[in-house]
VEXTOR-823178 format. One record per residue (C-alpha): residue in one letter; x, y, z. Coordinates in steps of 0.2 Angstrom, whole numbers, plus 5000, padded with zeros to 4 digits. Example, Ala and Ser with C-alpha at 12.3 -4.5 7.8 and 13.67 -1.06 7.14 Angstrom:
2
{"A", {5062, 4978, 5039}}
{"S", {5068, 4995, 5036}}
! end
This chain:
67
{"A", {5589, 5699, 5395}}
{"N", {5588, 5688, 5379}}
{"A", {5605, 5681, 5382}}
{"Y", {5600, 5674, 5400}}
{"E", {5584, 5669, 5393}}
{"M", {5593, 5657, 5379}}
{"A", {5605, 5652, 5390}}
{"E", {5592, 5645, 5402}}
{"I", {5585, 5634, 5389}}
{"G", {5601, 5628, 5383}}
{"A", {5604, 5639, 5366}}
{"S", {5618, 5650, 5373}}
{"I", {5631, 5652, 5385}}
{"V", {5633, 5669, 5393}}
{"L", {5649, 5678, 5395}}
{"E", {5646, 5693, 5407}}
{"E", {5655, 5709, 5402}}
{"P", {5665, 5712, 5418}}
{"N", {5675, 5694, 5416}}
{"L", {5674, 5697, 5397}}
{"T", {5693, 5694, 5392}}
{"P", {5701, 5688, 5375}}
{"N", {5707, 5672, 5384}}
{"L", {5690, 5669, 5391}}
{"V", {5681, 5670, 5374}}
{"L", {5694, 5659, 5365}}
{"S", {5694, 5647, 5379}}
{"K", {5674, 5646, 5377}}
{"I", {5675, 5646, 5358}}
{"E", {5687, 5631, 5360}}
{"E", {5675, 5621, 5371}}
{"L", {5662, 5624, 5360}}
{"I", {5672, 5617, 5345}}
{"K", {5677, 5602, 5353}}
{"Q", {5658, 5597, 5357}}
{"P", {5649, 5596, 5340}}
{"N", {5634, 5589, 5347}}
{"L", {5631, 5602, 5360}}
{"M", {5633, 5615, 5347}}
{"A", {5620, 5606, 5337}}
{"K", {5609, 5606, 5352}}
{"M", {5611, 5623, 5355}}
{"G", {5607, 5629, 5337}}
{"D", {5592, 5617, 5338}}
{"R", {5586, 5626, 5355}}
{"A", {5590, 5642, 5346}}
{"D", {5579, 5639, 5331}}
{"N", {5564, 5635, 5343}}
{"F", {5567, 5650, 5354}}
{"A", {5567, 5661, 5338}}
{"A", {5551, 5671, 5332}}
{"P", {5555, 5675, 5314}}
{"D", {5538, 5683, 5311}}
{"A", {5538, 5692, 5327}}
{"A", {5538, 5710, 5319}}
{"R", {5523, 5705, 5308}}
{"R", {5513, 5698, 5322}}
{"I", {5516, 5714, 5332}}
{"A", {5510, 5724, 5318}}
{"E", {5495, 5715, 5315}}
{"Q", {5490, 5717, 5333}}
{"L", {5493, 5735, 5333}}
{"I", {5483, 5736, 5318}}
{"R", {5469, 5726, 5326}}
{"I", {5469, 5737, 5341}}
{"A", {5469, 5754, 5330}}
{"D", {5454, 5747, 5323}}
! end
């Protein structure tokens, strides 16, 4: 589910398992390497998607609920 959410915001591409072959993976990697601007945009969007402090925030909420 995370992969699809990230793809929706342009932070990733999804390769579905039934279609997954070494040739497809290599082809997608080669496509991305040829588009450094796209890779940079995807990286920026992935950074915005991430919640590095999510575990701490969840723990704080659980403690608050338990009190």
